[in-house]
LOSELUM-45081 format. One record per atom (N, C-alpha, C): residue in one letter; z, y, x. Coordinates in steps of 0.2 Angstrom, whole numbers, padded with zeros to 4 digits, always signed. Layout:
AZYX ...
//
This chain:
X+0729+0507+0609 X+0725+0513+0602 X+0730+0518+0602 X+0727+0523+0601 X+0732+0530+0604 X+0736+0533+0596 X+0740+0535+0599 X+0744+0538+0592 X+0739+0541+0587 X+0741+0540+0580 X+0738+0545+0574 X+0732+0544+0575 X+0728+0539+0576 X+0722+0537+0577 X+0721+0531+0570 X+0717+0532+0566 X+0716+0529+0560 X+0712+0523+0559 X+0714+0518+0556 X+0712+0511+0558 X+0705+0512+0554 X+0698+0512+0556 X+0693+0511+0552 X+0690+0505+0547 X+0690+0508+0542 X+0690+0502+0538 X+0683+0498+0539 X+0684+0489+0540 X+0678+0485+0541 X+0673+0488+0536 X+0666+0487+0537 X+0662+0487+0533 X+0657+0481+0531 X+0657+0481+0524 X+0653+0471+0524 X+0646+0470+0526 X+0647+0466+0527 X+0642+0463+0530 X+0636+0456+0525 X+0638+0458+0518 X+0635+0453+0514 X+0639+0451+0511 X+0636+0447+0506 X+0639+0446+0499 X+0646+0442+0498 X+0652+0443+0497 X+0656+0439+0495 X+0653+0433+0491 X+0660+0426+0493 X+0657+0420+0489 X+0659+0420+0481 X+0661+0425+0479 X+0662+0426+0471 X+0657+0431+0470 X+0655+0435+0473 X+0647+0436+0472 X+0642+0434+0472 X+0641+0428+0475 X+0637+0424+0475 X+0636+0420+0470 X+0643+0418+0472 X+0644+0411+0464 X+0643+0415+0458 X+0645+0422+0457 X+0644+0425+0447 X+0636+0426+0450 X+0633+0427+0454 X+0626+0427+0450 X+0620+0421+0450 X+0623+0416+0455 X+0620+0410+0452 X+0625+0407+0446 X+0629+0408+0442 X+0629+0409+0436 X+0626+0411+0432 X+0625+0418+0434 X+0621+0422+0430 X+0616+0420+0427 X+0610+0418+0433 X+0606+0415+0434 X+0605+0409+0430 X+0611+0405+0431 X+0608+0399+0427 X+0608+0399+0417 X+0615+0405+0416 X+0617+0406+0409 X+0609+0409+0408 X+0606+0413+0411 X+0598+0417+0409 X+0592+0412+0408 X+0593+0408+0411 X+0589+0401+0410 X+0590+0397+0406 X+0597+0396+0404 X+0597+0391+0400 X+0597+0396+0391 X+0597+0401+0391 X+0595+0406+0385 X+0588+0404+0384 X+0582+0404+0393 X+0577+0405+0389 X+0573+0398+0386 X+0578+0393+0390 X+0575+0386+0385 X+0580+0385+0376 X+0583+0390+0377 X+0585+0388+0369 X+0580+0393+0364 X+0579+0397+0367 X+0573+0402+0366 X+0567+0396+0365 X+0566+0393+0370 X+0560+0387+0369 X+0561+0383+0364 X+0566+0379+0363 X+0568+0375+0356 X+0568+0377+0350 X+0570+0385+0349 X+0572+0390+0343 X+0561+0390+0340 X+0558+0392+0347 X+0551+0393+0346 X+0546+0385+0343 X+0548+0379+0348 X+0547+0375+0343 X+0549+0372+0337 X+0555+0374+0335 X+0558+0375+0329 X+0553+0376+0323 X+0553+0381+0326 X+0549+0388+0322 X+0543+0386+0319 X+0538+0383+0325 X+0530+0379+0325 X+0530+0374+0317 X+0536+0373+0314 X+0535+0366+0311 X+0540+0369+0305 X+0544+0376+0303 X+0545+0380+0297 X+0540+0383+0293 X+0543+0381+0288 X+0535+0389+0283 X+0542+0392+0282 X+0538+0398+0279 X+0529+0397+0279 X+0528+0402+0286 X+0523+0397+0287 X+0520+0400+0295 X+0516+0405+0295 X+0518+0411+0297 X+0514+0416+0300 X+0507+0417+0302 X+0501+0413+0298 X+0496+0413+0300 X+0493+0421+0302 X+0492+0426+0298 X+0490+0430+0299 X+0493+0435+0305 X+0498+0433+0306 X+0502+0436+0313 X+0499+0435+0319 X+0497+0427+0317 X+0495+0421+0323 X+0487+0424+0323 X+0484+0426+0321 X+0477+0428+0321 X+0477+0436+0323 X+0480+0438+0321 X+0482+0448+0324 X+0482+0445+0333 X+0489+0443+0333 X+0490+0442+0341 X+0486+0440+0344 X+0484+0432+0341 X+0476+0429+0347 X+0471+0434+0348 X+0469+0436+0342 X+0464+0443+0342 X+0465+0447+0349 X+0472+0449+0347 X+0473+0456+0355 X+0471+0452+0360 X+0476+0446+0361 X+0477+0444+0366 X+0472+0442+0368 X+0466+0440+0367 X+0459+0439+0367 X+0455+0445+0370 X+0458+0451+0366 X+0454+0458+0368 X+0457+0461+0374 X+0461+0459+0377 X+0464+0462+0383 X+0461+0457+0390 X+0461+0451+0388 X+0460+0449+0393 X+0454+0444+0394 X+0449+0445+0389 X+0442+0440+0391 X+0438+0446+0397 X+0436+0452+0394 X+0434+0453+0401 X+0437+0454+0407 X+0441+0457+0409 X+0445+0454+0415 X+0446+0447+0417 X+0445+0442+0414 X+0445+0435+0416 X+0435+0434+0420 X+0433+0436+0416 X+0425+0436+0416 X+0425+0439+0424 X+0424+0444+0424 X+0427+0449+0430 X+0428+0447+0433 X+0434+0444+0435 X+0439+0440+0440 X+0436+0434+0442 X+0434+0431+0437 X+0428+0422+0437 X+0424+0423+0443 X+0419+0427+0443 X+0414+0429+0447 X+0416+0429+0452 X+0418+0432+0456 X+0419+0435+0466 X+0424+0428+0466 X+0428+0425+0461 X+0433+0421+0462 X+0428+0413+0464 X+0423+0412+0461 X+0419+0408+0460 X+0414+0409+0465 X+0414+0415+0469 X+0410+0417+0475 X+0412+0413+0481 X+0419+0418+0480 X+0421+0415+0488 X+0425+0407+0488 X+0426+0406+0484 X+0427+0397+0483 X+0420+0394+0485 X+0416+0394+0482 X+0408+0393+0485 X+0408+0395+0494 X+0409+0400+0494 X+0407+0402+0503 X+0411+0399+0507 X+0418+0397+0503 X+0422+0395+0509 X+0421+0388+0510 X+0419+0385+0505 X+0420+0377+0506 X+0414+0376+0507 X+0410+0379+0506 X+0400+0376+0509 X+0403+0378+0516 X+0406+0385+0521 X+0407+0386+0524 X+0411+0379+0528 X+0415+0376+0526 X+0420+0373+0528 X+0417+0365+0529 X+0411+0361+0524 X+0410+0360+0526 X+0401+0358+0528 X+0400+0361+0530 X+0394+0361+0535 X+0397+0363+0541 X+0402+0365+0543 X+0407+0363+0550 X+0407+0357+0549 X+0410+0352+0547 X+0412+0345+0545 X+0404+0341+0545 X+0399+0345+0543 X+0395+0340+0541 X+0392+0339+0536 X+0397+0340+0531 X+0396+0336+0523 X+0392+0340+0520 X+0385+0342+0520 X+0383+0347+0515 X+0382+0347+0508 X+0381+0339+0508 X+0378+0337+0501 X+0386+0337+0496 X+0391+0337+0501 X+0399+0339+0494 X+0400+0347+0494 X+0395+0349+0496 X+0397+0358+0495 X+0398+0357+0486 X+0393+0355+0481 X+0397+0358+0477 X+0402+0352+0473 X+0404+0347+0474 X+0408+0346+0473 X+0415+0348+0475 X+0415+0349+0483 X+0423+0352+0482 X+0425+0362+0480 X+0420+0363+0478 X+0417+0370+0474 X+0418+0370+0467 X+0415+0367+0465 X+0417+0365+0457 X+0422+0363+0456 X+0426+0358+0459 X+0430+0352+0459 X+0438+0360+0459 X+0438+0365+0466 X+0443+0369+0466 X+0441+0374+0460 X+0437+0376+0457 X+0435+0380+0455 X+0441+0377+0445 X+0439+0372+0445 X+0441+0369+0439 X+0448+0365+0438 X+0449+0365+0444 X+0457+0359+0444 X+0462+0365+0445 X+0462+0368+0451 X+0464+0375+0452 X+0464+0383+0449 X+0459+0384+0452 X+0457+0391+0450 X+0457+0392+0444 X+0454+0389+0439 X+0452+0391+0433 X+0460+0392+0430 X+0464+0386+0428 X+0468+0389+0424 X+0474+0395+0429 X+0474+0394+0434 X+0479+0400+0440 X+0475+0406+0436 X+0469+0408+0436 X+0465+0414+0435 X+0468+0415+0429 X+0467+0410+0424 X+0470+0410+0416 X+0478+0416+0415 X+0481+0410+0419 X+0487+0412+0418 X+0491+0417+0422 X+0487+0420+0425 X+0491+0426+0428 X+0486+0432+0424 X+0483+0431+0420 X+0478+0437+0417 X+0483+0437+0411 X+0486+0428+0408 X+0489+0433+0401 X+0494+0434+0403 X+0499+0431+0409 X+0504+0432+0411 X+0507+0442+0412 X+0499+0443+0416 X+0503+0449+0417 X+0498+0455+0414 X+0491+0454+0408 X+0490+0459+0403 X+0494+0456+0397 X+0493+0452+0392 X+0497+0448+0386 X+0504+0450+0387 X+0507+0445+0393 X+0513+0442+0391 X+0517+0451+0393 X+0515+0454+0397 X+0518+0463+0399 X+0517+0469+0392 X+0512+0465+0387 X+0513+0470+0381 X+0516+0465+0377 X+0517+0459+0377 X+0520+0455+0370 X+0528+0458+0373 X+0531+0458+0379 X+0539+0460+0382 X+0538+0469+0379 X+0534+0470+0380 X+0536+0479+0378 X+0536+0477+0370 X+0531+0475+0366 X+0533+0475+0360 X+0538+0475+0356 X+0540+0468+0360 X+0547+0466+0357 X+0553+0471+0361 X+0552+0472+0367 X+0556+0476+0367 X+0557+0481+0363 X+0552+0488+0363 X+0553+0491+0361 X+0554+0493+0350 X+0554+0486+0348 X+0558+0483+0341 X+0565+0482+0343 X+0566+0479+0349 X+0571+0478+0349 X+0576+0482+0350 X+0575+0490+0355 X+0580+0494+0354 X+0579+0499+0348 X+0573+0499+0345 X+0574+0502+0339 X+0578+0499+0332 X+0581+0495+0336 X+0585+0488+0332 X+0578+0485+0324 X+0573+0483+0325 X+0571+0481+0321 X+0575+0474+0319 X+0573+0469+0325 X+0577+0464+0326 X+0581+0463+0321 X+0589+0465+0323 X+0594+0465+0319 X+0594+0467+0313 X+0588+0472+0311 X+0589+0473+0304 X+0583+0467+0299 X+0578+0462+0304 X+0577+0456+0299 X+0583+0451+0300 X+0587+0453+0305 X+0592+0447+0303 X+0596+0448+0299 X+0598+0453+0297 X+0601+0455+0292 X+0598+0452+0285 X+0592+0457+0284 X+0587+0453+0277 X+0587+0444+0277 X+0588+0441+0282 X+0590+0434+0281 X+0581+0433+0285 X+0577+0437+0289 X+0571+0437+0292 X+0574+0433+0298 X+0571+0428+0302 X+0570+0424+0308 X+0567+0428+0311 X+0566+0434+0319 X+0565+0436+0321 X+0560+0429+0326 X+0563+0424+0326 X+0560+0421+0330 X+0552+0419+0328 X+0554+0416+0322 X+0548+0412+0317 X+0544+0420+0314 X+0546+0422+0313 X+0541+0431+0311 X+0537+0433+0316 X+0539+0433+0325 X+0538+0437+0329 X+0536+0434+0336 X+0539+0429+0337 X+0539+0426+0344 X+0534+0420+0342 X+0534+0416+0339 X+0531+0412+0336 X+0523+0411+0336 X+0521+0417+0332 X+0513+0418+0333 X+0512+0422+0340 X+0517+0425+0343 X+0513+0426+0349 X+0513+0421+0354 X+0518+0417+0355 X+0518+0411+0358 X+0511+0407+0359 X+0510+0404+0352 X+0505+0400+0349 X+0497+0406+0350 X+0497+0412+0349 X+0491+0415+0349 X+0490+0414+0360 X+0495+0414+0362 X+0493+0417+0371 X+0492+0406+0371 X+0495+0403+0370 X+0492+0396+0370 X+0483+0395+0369 X+0483+0398+0363 X+0477+0395+0360 X+0472+0401+0367 X+0474+0404+0366 X+0469+0411+0371 X+0469+0408+0378 X+0475+0406+0380 X+0476+0404+0387 X+0469+0396+0387 X+0468+0392+0382 X+0464+0387+0385 X+0455+0389+0383 X+0456+0394+0380 X+0448+0395+0376 X+0448+0400+0385 X+0451+0404+0388 X+0450+0408+0393 X+0449+0403+0397 X+0453+0398+0399 X+0451+0391+0404 X+0446+0389+0406 X+0442+0388+0398 X+0435+0388+0399 X+0432+0391+0402 X+0431+0397+0397 X+0426+0401+0400 X+0428+0403+0408 X+0434+0405+0412 X+0433+0406+0419 X+0431+0400+0422 X+0431+0392+0423 X+0428+0389+0423 X+0420+0390+0423 X+0419+0391+0417 X+0409+0391+0415 X+0407+0397+0421 X+0409+0402+0420 X+0409+0407+0423 X+0411+0407+0432 X+0416+0403+0435 X+0417+0403+0441 X+0412+0397+0446 X+0411+0394+0439 X+0405+0387+0444 X+0398+0390+0443 X+0395+0392+0438 X+0389+0399+0439 X+0390+0401+0445 X+0395+0405+0446 X+0395+0412+0451 X+0392+0407+0459 X+0398+0400+0458 X+0396+0401+0464 X+0391+0394+0465 X+0387+0392+0462 X+0382+0389+0462 X+0379+0392+0462 X+0378+0399+0461 X+0372+0405+0463 X+0371+0408+0470 X+0379+0410+0472 X+0381+0412+0477 X+0381+0405+0483 X+0380+0399+0483 X+0379+0394+0486 X+0371+0393+0487 X+0366+0394+0482 X+0361+0394+0482 X+0356+0400+0487 X+0360+0406+0486 X+0355+0410+0487 X+0359+0412+0493 X+0363+0413+0496 X+0368+0415+0501 X+0368+0408+0508 X+0371+0403+0505 X+0368+0399+0509 X+0365+0393+0512 X+0361+0392+0507 X+0356+0391+0509 X+0355+0382+0504 X+0359+0382+0501 X+0359+0375+0495 X+0353+0374+0491 X+0353+0368+0489 X+0348+0366+0486 X+0352+0364+0480 X+0347+0367+0473 X+0351+0363+0465 X+0351+0357+0465 X+0347+0354+0467 X+0349+0347+0466 X+0355+0344+0467 X+0354+0344+0478 X+0361+0343+0480 X+0368+0344+0478 X+0368+0350+0475 X+0374+0353+0472 X+0375+0350+0465 X+0372+0349+0463 X+0374+0343+0455 X+0372+0339+0455 X+0371+0336+0461 X+0371+0327+0461 X+0381+0329+0464 X+0381+0333+0469 X+0388+0330+0471 X+0392+0332+0466 X+0391+0337+0463 X+0397+0339+0456 X+0395+0331+0453 X+0390+0329+0451 X+0395+0324+0445 X+0394+0317+0450 X+0394+0318+0454 X+0395+0311+0459 X+0405+0310+0458 X+0407+0316+0460 X+0415+0316+0461 X+0418+0320+0453 X+0418+0322+0450 X+0419+0327+0445 X+0420+0321+0440 X+0423+0323+0434 X+0428+0317+0429 X+0430+0322+0424 X+0428+0321+0418 X+0433+0324+0411 X+0436+0325+0412 X+0442+0320+0416 X+0450+0321+0416 X+0451+0328+0421 X+0448+0331+0424 X+0449+0335+0427 X+0448+0342+0422 X+0444+0343+0418 X+0444+0348+0413 X+0450+0345+0410 X+0450+0340+0406 X+0456+0340+0401 X+0463+0341+0405 X+0464+0340+0414 X+0471+0341+0414 X+0468+0350+0414 X+0464+0353+0417 X+0463+0361+0417 X+0465+0365+0413 X+0463+0361+0406 X+0464+0363+0398 X+0475+0362+0398 X+0476+0358+0400 X+0481+0356+0398 X+0486+0361+0402 X+0485+0361+0409 X+0489+0368+0411 X+0487+0373+0411 X+0483+0375+0405 X+0483+0381+0405 X+0486+0382+0397 X+0487+0376+0393 X+0492+0376+0387 X+0497+0378+0389 X+0500+0374+0392 X+0507+0375+0395 X+0510+0381+0398 X+0504+0387+0403 X+0505+0389+0406 X+0507+0397+0400 X+0501+0395+0396 X+0502+0400+0390 X+0509+0401+0388 X+0511+0393+0387 X+0516+0394+0383 X+0524+0395+0387 X+0523+0394+0394 X+0528+0398+0400 X+0527+0404+0399 X+0520+0406+0398 X+0523+0413+0398 X+0523+0419+0390 X+0521+0416+0386 X+0525+0417+0380 X+0530+0418+0379 X+0535+0413+0383 X+0542+0409+0378 X+0546+0418+0383 X+0543+0416+0390 X+0547+0421+0395 X+0546+0429+0392 X+0541+0430+0393 X+0539+0436+0389 X+0542+0439+0382 X+0544+0432+0379 X+0547+0434+0370 X+0554+0436+0373 X+0557+0431+0378 X+0564+0432+0380 X+0567+0438+0382 X+0562+0440+0389 X+0561+0448+0392 X+0562+0454+0385 X+0557+0452+0381 X+0557+0459+0376 X+0560+0459+0372 X+0564+0452+0370 X+0569+0452+0367 X+0576+0457+0371 X+0577+0456+0375 X+0583+0455+0380 X+0584+0463+0382 X+0581+0467+0382 X+0581+0473+0385 X+0587+0476+0386 X+0589+0479+0393 X+0596+0483+0392 X+0593+0490+0395 X+0598+0495+0394 X+0597+0500+0395 X+0592+0505+0392 X+0592+0506+0384 X+0588+0507+0381 X+0582+0509+0382 X+0577+0514+0382 X+0568+0515+0383 X+0570+0511+0393 X+0573+0514+0397 X+0570+0512+0403 X+0571+0504+0402 X+0576+0502+0402 X+0577+0496+0401 X+0571+0489+0398 X+0566+0492+0393 X+0559+0489+0390 X+0555+0489+0397 X+0554+0493+0402 X+0550+0493+0406 X+0553+0489+0412 X+0559+0491+0414 X+0563+0483+0417 X+0560+0478+0413 X+0562+0476+0409 X+0561+0469+0405 X+0551+0467+0407 X+0549+0471+0406 X+0543+0470+0405 X+0540+0466+0413 X+0543+0470+0420 X+0542+0470+0425 X+0545+0463+0427 X+0550+0462+0423 X+0555+0456+0424 X+0550+0449+0422 X+0549+0451+0417 X+0545+0448+0414 X+0539+0443+0419 X+0536+0449+0421 X+0530+0444+0424 X+0531+0444+0430 X+0536+0444+0435 X+0538+0441+0439 X+0541+0436+0437 X+0546+0433+0435 X+0546+0428+0432 X+0542+0423+0430 X+0535+0425+0424 X+0532+0420+0423 X+0527+0418+0429 X+0526+0420+0436 X+0524+0423+0439 X+0524+0413+0443 X+0531+0416+0446 X+0535+0408+0448 X+0535+0402+0447 X+0537+0404+0440 X+0538+0398+0433 X+0529+0395+0434 X+0526+0398+0433 X+0519+0393+0433 X+0517+0391+0440 X+0519+0397+0447 X+0517+0390+0452 X+0520+0386+0451 X+0526+0386+0450 X+0531+0378+0451 X+0528+0375+0446 X+0527+0376+0440 X+0524+0370+0436 X+0517+0369+0438 X+0512+0372+0441 X+0506+0370+0444 X+0507+0365+0450 X+0510+0366+0452 X+0513+0363+0459 X+0516+0352+0453 X+0520+0355+0449 X+0523+0347+0445 X+0518+0345+0445 X+0513+0350+0438 X+0506+0347+0436 X+0502+0343+0441 X+0499+0346+0445 X+0496+0343+0452 X+0496+0336+0453 X+0505+0338+0454 X+0506+0332+0458 X+0505+0325+0453 X+0510+0327+0446 X+0507+0321+0440 X+0501+0320+0441 X+0497+0322+0441 X+0488+0321+0438 X+0485+0316+0444 X+0488+0319+0449 X+0485+0315+0458 X+0487+0309+0456 X+0494+0307+0454 X+0496+0302+0454 X+0494+0295+0449 X+0492+0300+0442 X+0492+0296+0438 X+0484+0294+0437 X+0481+0300+0438 X+0471+0298+0437 X+0469+0296+0444 X+0467+0292+0444 X+0463+0290+0452 X+0458+0294+0453 X+0456+0294+0460 X+0450+0300+0460 X+0445+0295+0458 X+0437+0297+0459 X+0433+0297+0454 X+0428+0294+0460 X+0426+0288+0459 X+0425+0283+0467 X+0428+0279+0471 X+0434+0279+0469 X+0440+0278+0475 X+0441+0271+0472 
//
């Protein structure tokens, strides 16, 4: 090396082990705080007085922002499922099972997932924004000073409202999706109404819809708790509220898909298929 030449500092190509460990500890800490809020919500449900008026208002608001999008999404979703499954069973020479495959796909998987995504995207973001705005205005701190638990007063009614509306929307999406799949199968794929309904009645069972409703209930709980936690812990003032809303939607989507995987695996192990 020539004299006077300065040695260039080495460029970092990745995170150090300390930074990785710190990120993991932070993620675990945030997960623990979300779980603690979940336990506080469970305790708040049974505490009195129950905020019934707030619950009704929140349930109505959540329903008002999700009913129309749910119905509009369910129609093309049911049609796409019907066309895709119908094309597949025709290739396999099993046209008689078109109704069963399309309807079960909508009821078992499609309806709860569509419902949960709309609940998380529309209602969850609104809840996170509302609680975030209250937090930066120090309303939650004022409630604590007055001896009012903000979890019982604000979070519990919103979580219960999202759970109730999620179950109702799941039934709506199931009905609209099945009807849309039925119409598109008959009109575009040349299916017969009798064969469609017969195959559905042969393989479908009440446990399918019950499990779909349970999924929607759990998805509503997850979306409500995560949205409430992100809304109650914004960072950086008004900009932090927007970041908290985005974070709540992303985290909720990830948790919902993992929860759906676990619940589906449990259902398939516990409930035997009809006719087996």
